[in-house]
VOGU-3710 file (C-alpha; in Angstrom, 3 decimals, decimal comma):
1> meirnlggsg> -52,746/69,020/110,025  -49,362/69,966/108,599  -46,574/67,493/109,395  -42,956/68,596/109,683  -39,577/67,007/110,319  -38,190/67,618/113,789  -35,075/69,571/112,900  -32,632/67,575/110,819  -33,951/64,234/112,055  -36,345/61,865/110,321
11> lrvsavglgc> -38,896/62,171/113,125  -42,124/63,655/111,774  -44,374/65,708/114,067  -47,571/67,731/113,743  -47,068/71,482/113,394  -49,242/71,933/116,492  -48,350/69,741/119,464  -50,345/68,987/122,585  -48,835/70,129/125,862  -49,899/67,622/128,509
21> nnfgqrsdle> -49,141/69,495/131,732  -52,854/69,909/132,547  -53,467/66,170/132,715  -53,753/64,933/136,274  -54,289/68,390/137,740  -56,431/71,001/135,913  -58,075/68,271/133,804  -59,481/65,162/135,468  -59,159/61,716/133,905  -62,314/61,837/131,785
31> tsrkiihkai> -61,669/65,365/130,528  -58,080/64,370/129,728  -59,394/61,351/127,823  -61,610/63,583/125,677  -58,754/66,009/125,013  -56,354/63,218/124,027  -58,813/61,537/121,666  -59,848/64,863/120,131  -56,203/65,766/119,490  -55,481/62,459/117,746
41> dlgitlfdta> -58,661/62,741/115,680  -57,553/66,209/114,539  -54,187/64,900/113,367  -52,100/66,166/116,286  -49,330/63,625/116,737  -46,821/65,279/119,085  -47,766/64,798/122,742  -45,363/66,578/125,091  -45,226/65,768/128,794  -42,614/65,521/131,567
51> diyaarggse> -42,049/63,341/134,595  -42,500/66,342/136,897  -45,867/67,459/135,511  -48,949/67,139/137,752  -47,359/66,578/141,137  -44,525/64,389/139,856  -45,834/61,711/137,547  -49,503/62,616/137,264  -49,463/63,626/133,611  -47,495/60,576/132,474
61> tvlgqvlgdr> -49,841/58,335/134,484  -52,931/59,776/132,780  -51,385/59,302/129,343  -50,569/55,709/130,217  -54,147/55,086/131,335  -55,763/56,691/128,299  -53,636/55,990/125,224  -53,938/52,204/124,957  -53,878/51,135/121,295  -53,603/54,760/120,204
71> rkdivlatky> -50,039/54,939/121,544  -48,859/53,887/118,080  -50,593/56,916/116,514  -48,578/59,559/118,340  -45,047/60,838/118,898  -44,680/60,625/122,667  -42,239/63,099/124,194  -41,336/63,342/127,847  -38,573/64,880/129,961  -36,244/64,151/132,842
81> skemaddgsk> -33,811/66,042/135,132  -36,083/68,263/137,236  -36,519/67,500/140,930  -38,648/64,402/141,518  -37,990/64,141/145,281  -37,931/66,768/148,016  -34,559/65,595/149,312  -32,814/66,190/145,982  -32,057/62,528/145,417  -33,981/62,274/142,152
91> qgasrryimn> -32,886/64,904/139,660  -30,188/65,811/137,191  -28,632/64,096/134,181  -26,158/61,612/135,606  -26,039/58,075/134,215  -27,286/56,724/137,531  -30,319/59,006/137,566  -31,232/58,779/133,874  -31,270/54,971/133,930  -33,774/55,038/136,794
101> avedslrrlk> -35,816/57,983/135,526  -36,487/56,430/132,122  -37,776/53,219/133,718  -40,127/55,226/135,936  -41,467/57,160/132,939  -41,908/54,010/130,844  -43,842/52,395/133,670  -46,158/55,374/134,162  -46,684/55,804/130,410  -47,330/52,056/129,972
111> tdyidlyqqh> -45,092/51,921/126,931  -41,805/50,239/126,088  -40,294/53,204/124,234  -40,232/56,994/124,275  -40,092/58,774/120,924  -38,390/61,935/122,193  -36,596/61,996/125,548  -35,690/65,542/126,557  -33,418/66,923/129,250  -35,637/69,453/130,999
121> dfdpltpide> -32,822/71,662/132,303  -29,061/71,798/132,011  -27,332/69,916/134,835  -24,170/71,800/135,924  -23,057/68,889/138,119  -22,807/66,261/135,374  -20,367/66,301/132,431  -22,329/66,386/129,179  -20,418/63,396/127,788  -21,697/61,239/130,680
131> tlraledlir> -25,255/62,270/129,893  -24,886/61,662/126,175  -23,343/58,214/126,660  -26,203/57,210/128,959  -28,762/58,428/126,415  -26,899/56,587/123,674  -27,286/53,361/125,632  -31,040/53,965/125,953  -31,280/54,474/122,189  -29,341/51,277/121,526
141> qgkvryigcs> -31,624/49,418/123,956  -34,683/50,661/122,039  -36,139/52,484/125,041  -35,605/55,919/123,464  -35,792/56,836/119,775  -34,575/60,472/119,721  -33,169/62,902/122,298  -33,663/66,615/122,848  -32,990/69,399/125,338  -34,967/72,184/126,976
151> nfpawriaea> -33,991/75,430/128,675  -30,307/75,061/127,722  -28,220/78,214/127,168  -27,091/78,497/123,564  -23,461/77,760/124,389  -24,477/74,596/126,235  -26,327/73,419/123,138  -23,187/73,988/121,076  -21,113/72,148/123,682  -23,501/69,170/123,661
161> qftarginth> -23,576/68,899/119,871  -19,806/69,250/119,568  -19,246/66,667/122,308  -21,667/64,168/120,753  -19,806/64,340/117,466  -16,487/63,862/119,255  -17,565/60,770/121,206  -19,699/59,393/118,347  -23,084/59,377/120,065  -26,477/60,537/118,864
171> tfvscqdeys> -27,001/64,300/119,063  -29,951/66,295/120,339  -32,486/66,756/117,539  -34,620/69,392/119,250  -34,713/72,188/121,794  -37,785/73,269/123,713  -37,796/76,860/124,922  -40,136/79,728/125,647  -40,887/81,747/122,519  -43,777/84,015/121,627
181> livrdiekdl> -44,655/87,417/120,208  -43,985/88,796/123,682  -40,919/86,769/124,690  -38,357/86,787/121,881  -35,151/86,507/123,907  -34,013/83,302/122,196  -33,530/85,152/118,919  -30,251/86,636/120,135  -28,271/83,436/120,730  -30,334/80,276/121,074
191> lpaaqaynlg> -32,216/80,451/117,781  -28,988/80,945/115,774  -27,526/77,928/117,614  -30,602/75,873/116,728  -30,197/76,906/113,092  -26,472/76,120/113,080  -27,061/72,593/114,395  -30,441/72,121/112,668  -32,351/71,492/115,886  -36,125/71,487/115,689
201> llpffplass> -37,492/74,254/117,913  -40,510/73,401/120,070  -41,811/76,699/121,502  -43,715/76,543/124,761  -45,904/79,304/126,237  -46,886/80,385/122,692  -49,530/82,665/124,174  -47,174/84,151/126,783  -48,950/82,221/129,518  -52,367/83,450/128,215
211> lltgkykrgd> -51,497/87,159/127,797  -51,818/86,826/124,007  -55,395/85,594/124,208  -56,282/89,275/124,462  -58,613/88,751/127,424  -56,539/90,858/129,826  -57,003/94,619/129,646  -55,032/97,435/131,200  -56,462/98,416/134,567  -58,588/95,271/134,905
221> kptadsrfgk> -57,756/92,828/137,657  -57,494/89,226/136,367  -60,497/87,148/137,382  -59,983/84,597/140,135  -60,453/81,648/137,766  -57,989/82,911/135,137  -54,356/81,777/134,927  -53,080/85,183/136,047  -55,700/85,277/138,800  -54,509/81,929/140,153
231> vgyladrymt> -50,774/82,452/139,698  -49,774/85,921/140,804  -46,125/85,752/139,738  -47,189/85,087/136,130  -49,339/88,209/136,171  -46,440/90,209/137,568  -44,119/88,881/134,886  -46,298/89,283/131,808  -48,812/92,070/132,561  -46,361/94,950/132,268
241> danldivakl> -47,262/98,259/130,665  -44,901/97,580/127,756  -46,395/94,146/127,096  -49,966/95,432/127,315  -49,084/98,131/124,771  -47,794/95,438/122,388  -50,867/93,259/122,909  -53,203/96,164/122,138  -51,392/96,847/118,844  -51,343/93,145/117,952
251> qdfatahgkt> -55,065/92,948/118,650  -55,681/95,824/116,228  -53,489/94,081/113,637  -55,333/90,777/113,986  -58,750/92,422/113,895  -57,827/94,371/110,757  -57,036/91,040/109,056  -60,159/89,291/110,323  -58,179/86,950/112,563  -58,027/86,124/116,263
261> mielafswla> -55,108/86,719/118,574  -54,547/82,977/118,871  -54,350/82,652/115,081  -51,819/85,487/115,001  -49,677/84,055/117,808  -49,619/80,491/116,467  -49,261/81,353/112,784  -46,375/83,717/113,522  -44,536/80,996/115,443  -45,219/78,407/112,737
271> arpqvssvia> -43,562/80,745/110,227  -40,423/81,287/112,308  -37,090/79,558/111,492  -36,532/76,077/112,964  -40,009/75,797/114,513  -41,156/72,204/114,066  -44,207/72,204/116,313  -45,961/74,756/118,521  -46,608/73,190/121,936  -50,010/74,232/123,291
281> gasqpeqveq> -51,885/72,943/126,298  -55,647/72,581/126,574  -58,060/72,127/129,453  -61,071/71,324/127,236  -61,501/69,482/123,905  -62,764/72,681/122,275  -59,429/74,354/122,948  -57,607/71,574/121,110  -59,716/72,201/118,015  -59,081/75,936/118,287
291> nakainwklt> -55,331/75,375/118,580  -55,232/72,919/115,677  -56,775/75,497/113,333  -54,704/78,417/114,596  -51,710/77,976/112,263  -53,666/78,269/109,006  -52,873/81,955/108,502  -50,005/82,117/106,009  -48,385/85,420/106,873  -46,725/87,373/104,073
301> ademaqidai> -43,275/88,918/104,323  -44,871/92,349/104,646  -47,160/91,162/107,450  -44,206/89,602/109,260  -42,355/92,923/108,983  -45,348/94,782/110,434  -45,499/92,331/113,348  -41,766/92,805/113,948  -42,257/96,557/114,075  -44,937/96,137/116,734
311> trg> -43,221/93,563/118,914  -39,772/95,102/118,770  -41,130/98,524/119,695
//
């Protein structure tokens, strides 16, 4: 497994990360245990979860139950700021909330430190300097090693980095955002911001929520047990005529090179600027092995240009 620095920081992560949102919901405890151990055995070190995953706390709880002595072998990343209570009392990025949220995550994860603590969404109600000062205190206390952000607009990333320098606190070292051969919106503003501030990019939904597996065909209704069959709004979002046209052309491209769609999707992301690790979930151990091998295709400049021509229309 290739190991990369997370942006301009000294934190080293595997080029394929394990998304842990299935733990505690789609994957039961024993299946999650097999997935976690398989990932570590394959050299995957970045485990990405969030407090909100699996009915608020379920994913973190499973990780805490399973990791044990293997906690030291991984880079454990989690997130805060999304709604953890129906009445709105547990969310955001205020000092008051962060100080409580980190303790809850540490307890569920059964660890005394978090390698990468990420703000899951921008909080418009809290000044960014308040958030950064609270995170700085957690770093100084040893409860958090590095900090990152997710789903921030590009200008908010610039604001956060500029503010951190001005008040002399640690800066975000990473940003986690949706990025794939189908969804390339971040290339307009966010990716240049990540390059300017040397943030490590952690793409999620690398397969466009399963569209890039190639298993969905025009005119076919998604099966009831598929992701699009279970979650109708995802099918509506991704299964457009334009996207299906792109997928068909990408499938032809991959087939002509003797590769799978997953290899194409992951290897393309791994070759993109600022990408430190491709976050991919798994519901079975076999999927982890498939994901771990999927970045081995070293795309040439000409192949990247051909892919651009397809995906940009």
